[in-house]
N, C-alpha and C positions, 0 to 999 in steps of 0.2 A: 709494109713497114712504117709508112707515114700516117696511117689512120685516115682521118678526114682532112688533114691539111694537105693542100695541093700547092706545090711550088709553081710560081708563075714568072713570066717575063720573056722578053725577046732578046734583050741585050744582057751582057755579062753583069753590068751594074744592077739591072732590074732583078735578075735571078738571085744575085747575092743579097740584095735588099729584101727579097721575098723570104729567103731562108732566115735572115736576121729577125724579120718580123715574127716568124714562127717560133724562133728561139725565145724572143722577148715575151711573147704571149704565153709560152709554155706548151704550145701545140707541138713543138719539136723539143722534147725534153732531153736532158743530158744523156748521152749514150745512144741516142737514136741514130740508126744507120741511114745515110742518104742514098738515093738511087745511084747506081753506076752512071758514069757520065754519058755513055752512049744511050743508055735507057732513058735518061732524063732528056737528052737532046732529041730523041725520037718523039717523046711525049710532047715536048714544047715546039717541035718542028724547027729546030735551030741546028747550027753546025756544032758538032761535039767540041770544037775548039772554044766555042762561046761558053759552054758549060765548064770546060776546063779552066778558063779564065775566071769564071765566077767562083769556082771552088778554090782557086789560088788566092783570090782576094779574101775569101772567108778564112782560109788558113792564116794569112798574114795578119788578119784582125783578131786572131785567137778564138774564132767562133767554132771552127771545126778542126779536127785532126785527121790525118790520113795514116792508116796502118797497112800499107802495101796491098796485098791481095784481099785483105779484110775490108777494104773500102774506106770511105770517109764517114765520120760520125760526129755528132755534136759533142763538143768537149764536156767533160764532167763539170767544169767550172769555167764557163766562157769568160773571156777577158772583160766583158761588159759588166761583170759582177765582181769587182776586185775584193781581195781578202781584207782590205782595210775596212770594208763595210761590215765585216764580222766583228763588231765592236760593241762594247757596253757603254751606253751613256750614263754617266754618273749623276744621279739626281741630287738635289740639295741635301747636304748632310752626309754624303757618301764620299770617301776618299778615293781619288782616281789614281790607280796604279797601272793603268792600261795604256796610256798614250805613248809612253816611251820617251818623254821629253827629258832633257837634262835639268839639273837643279838651277833655277835662275840665279841663285846666290853665288854659284860657281862660274857664271858667265861674266866676261869682262865688260866694262863700260865701252860702248862703241863710239861715244862722242869724240874723244881725242883722235881715234883712228880715222873716222870719217872726216874730221877737220883737216887732218894731214893730207888725206886723199883729195879733198876739195882744193886745197892749196896747190897741190901738184897739178891737178886738172886745170886750174886757172892759167898755168903756164903752157900746158900742151893743148888745151881746148878740146881734147877728146873727139877728134874729127875722123871722118872716113879716111881710109887709106893708111892709118897708122898700124903698127904691129898689133896683132890680136892678143899677144901675151906681153905684159910689161917685163922688160928685160931684167930689172932688179928682182921682180917676183920669181921669174924662172931661175935665176942664178941662186937665190936663197933656197928655193924649193929643191933644186937639183943637189945643192951641197948637203942639205939635210938628208936626202935619200942616199947620197953617196956614203954619208956617215953611218947609215943603217944597213949598208950592204946591198942596196937595190942596184941592179946592173945599170950601166950607162945607157942613156936614151934621151931623145928630145922631150921637151915639156910642152904639154897643152893644158888648157884650162877649160873645165866644163861646169855646167850649172848643177853641181852636186854629184855624189857618187853614182846614183842611179842613172843620171844622164850619161855619165862616162861609160857605164856598163852597157847601156842600150846602144850607144854609138859603136863600141868595140864589137859587140855581137853582130850588129848590122853590117859592119865593115867586112866581116869574114864569112858569115853563115848565110844559108838560104833557107826558106821555109821547108819544114820537114826535118831539118837537122836536129840532132839530139844534144842537149847540154846537161852535164852532170852538175847537180846543185846540192847544197847541204840540206839535210833533213833531220831535225827541224832547222829552218833557215829563215832568212829575211823574207817576209811575206811579199814585199815589193818585187824582189827578184823572181819569186815563184809566180807572180802575176805577169811580170814582164816577158818571161820566156814564151808562154803561149801567145801573148799579145803580138809577138814578133813572128808567130807561125812556127815556132820551134817546139821541140818536145823535151820536157824535163825528165831527167833520170835521177832518182834520189840516191844520195850517198849519206850514210850514217855518220854521226858526229859524236865524239866523246870530249872530255875536257881539254884534250890536246889538239883538237881539230878533226878534219875528215879522216875516216878510217881507211888506211892504205889499201886493204883488201877490197873494200867496196869501191874505191876509186879505180883500182885495177879492173874490177868487174865491169864498171860502167864504161871505161875506155875500150876494153876488149869488145864490148857489145856495140861499139860504134859511136859513142859520144864524141863529138868533134870539139867540144869546149868544156872547160872546168872552171867554175866560179868558187873561189875560196875566200873566207874571211880570216885575216891574219891574227887579229886581236879583238877581244871584246865582242865575240860573235853574238849576233842577235838571232834567237832569244836566249841562248844557253850560256853565254859568257866564255865560250871556248877560246883558247889562244894557242897558236902553234908554238910548241917548244922545239928545242934543237933536235932531239931524236926523231920526233914526228916529221919535222921538215926534211931530215935526211931520207926518211922512208918515202915520203911523197916525191922528193926530187928523183929518187931511184925509179919510182913508178913512172913519172913523167918522162924520164930519160928513155924508157922503152916505148914511148908514144910521142916522138918529137914533133909530129904534125898537129898535135892537139893545141888549141888556143887556150892559154892560161890567163885568167883574170883574177887579180888579187885586190881585195878591198881591205885596206888598213883601217877598219872601223874604229879601232881604239886609239888612233893617233891623238896624242896630247891629253888623253883622259886616263891612260893606264901607263905604268912605268915598267911593265914587262918588256924585255928586249924583243925586237922584231927579228923574225927568222924568215926572210923572203924565199919564195920558191922560184922566182923568175930567173931566166937565163938558161934553162934546160931545154925548153921548146923553142921552135923557130919564131913563133908569134906569141907575144905576151903583153899584158898591160897591168899596171900597178896604179891604184887610185887612192888619194887621200882627200877626205872632205873636211871642211872647216866647221861643219854643222854641230857636232856634239860638244866640242871644246869651246867654240867661239860664238855660236848661236845659229839655230836652224835657218833663220832668215838670210844668213850670208850664203847665198847659193853659189859657192865657190869650191871647186875641187881641183886638185892637181892630178894630172894624168901623165904618166910616162910609159914607155914601152919600146918595142922594136920600131925601127924607122918606118917600115911599111905601115904598121898599124897606126901609129900616131899621124902619119901623113894622110892616111885615108880618113881618120876621124876629123882632122883639121880641115881637110878639103870639103867634106860633107857639111861640116859646121859652117863654113863660109857661105854655103848655099842656103842655110837656114837662118839662125839668129845672127850669124856673122862672127860674133865674139861675145865673151862674158865681160860685163862692164869692167873697164879698166879702173874706174873709181873703186869698185869692190875689191879688185886685185890689190890696189895700193892700200886699201884699208886693212885687208888681211895681212899684207906684208908688214904694215906697221904693228899689228897685233903680234906677229911673230918676233920681229926685231926688238920690240919693247918689252918682251917677256910678260905680256898681259895675262898669260895663264901659267900658273905654277903647277906643272904636271904632277910632280910627286904629291903635292897637297890635294889636288883634285882626285888623283888615284886613291889616296889614303881615305878621303872623305867617302867616296863611293864604296871602297873596299870595307871600311868599318861597318857601314850599314848593311852591305851585302853579306859579309861574314857573320854579323850578329844575327841576321834573319835565318841564314842557313843553319847556324848553330842552334838557335831557338827551335827551329823546325825539327832538327835531329833529336833534340831532347823530348819532343812530343811524338816521336816515331815516324816523322815524315822526311823522306829523302828529297833533296833538292840540289840543283846544279847552279854554279855561278862562279867561275874561276876569275873573271875579270869584268870590268865594265859596270853597267848600272842595272843589269837585269838578272833575275833569278827564275829558273825554269823548274816547275814543280810537276812531276808526272802524277796523273790522277786516273782513276778507273772510269769515272763518269764526268766528262768535261762540262757538259751542259749543267748538270746538277751542282758541280763544284762552283761554277761561276755564279749560278743563281743563289747558292747558300752564302757565298762570300758577299754578294750584293746585299742580301738580307742582313748580313752582319755589319754592313757599313763600308765594304771595300769593293771597288770595281777593278777586276782583273782582266787581262787580255786573254780571250779564248785561244787555246792552242791551235785551233783549226786555221788561224791566220798564218801559222808558221810551219805546218806539216803537210807532207804528202803521204808517206807510208808509215811513219813512226806512230807509236801509241799516243793517246790523248795526254794533254797537259795544260797548264796555265802559265802565263808569263806575268811576273810581278816586277815593276820598275821601282827601284829603291830610292830614286832621287827625291820624292816628296817626303820620305820618312825621317822622323826624329828618333832618338834613342828611346823615348817614351812609347813610340808606336810599335816597337818590335814585339814585345810580349803580347799585346792584344791582337796584333795581326797574326802572329804564329798560332795563337789559340784559335782564331777564326779559320785559318788554313787547315789546321789539324782537324777541326770539327767538320770542315767541308770536304776534305780530301784524304785525311789520314786514315790509318787502319783502325778498326774497331778495338777499343781497349778491352783487355781481358777482365772478366768479372770473377771476383773471388767469393766463394760461398763458405769459406771455412776458416 
């Protein structure tokens, strides 16, 4: 099964490193089945427990996956090759719609907020032994979540939404466990799950969020966690509405042991109401990042959840970075309390561009999705060809492969760099790259 490549090593770390070298060189390609542990142990003349430890390390690093009696195999996309690498570099003269950044014109000036934070720090001196979460930050964040119907729970602060999701998954799951994820969905989550040694189970998404029947199927099949985007889902723009939230809460109510993680990706950039799912399962987490509304370099996200989950996350955080900078917490608090972001205006700005593009594409026979947020998802039959043709026409799009597991091909277009004058030319280019062939009249 392994061809000419021979796994070597006497210790678990050496065996794991040997497999990783084979994967990195291509001698152990995706899908290749590794030898059973006892067989490899006999070949290397080591204890089977040593091989078991090596395979466990490889699973935790996202290099291999184990499928019960079918054995262990190299993952189709090892975590060492993240989906973010599937990107198109925009050469000079090409408009970049693939990065997913917010419009800089809609981001607030951080100067006043950082000055206020620095003044507060001058009084407290930001020393060891102080509370990891600024009390005023926690109180304001908790009050905002209360107003949105998020169940009561303690507040922690993490370095962005992905950091929170990773910490919550690690707090409850073990390598080999299955996680239900949106498909198409946030590529970083699709990378994170296998990197933790977990298995991703795809759940389809429409404009109202995850499809209840597919969530039910995934949970019945043994998924121990579900990750849901509440608003402005990346890449489709889906947002949970009240009927869908009721359906999903009913599904989760039949699986109370499932870990629920909600990412309110659209916080402060969309004015659609929040319909949280939390409170149905025993363990849950709800996270809000400051990145999209206030600036990606503000690595601050608010996390709440059941007491056990938040305590585990905070405890493990103390053994790593310790805390998220209290300077940044105070800066974000000032941005919140000073009304630095006009959410209705930001939502309207993105919405006008997004809706105009979707309408222009529809006029040209191309269907697209984008209910909220800053992204538009365009299904295509030939993803590679569509991306190449768009690039030739002067537009860099994000390949759909960055965001999908089992769903058909597509491309993601971020509308934040667009002006009204761009809509027509972009729609023409997308139609030429991905749209249906136009009928020809001979008579």
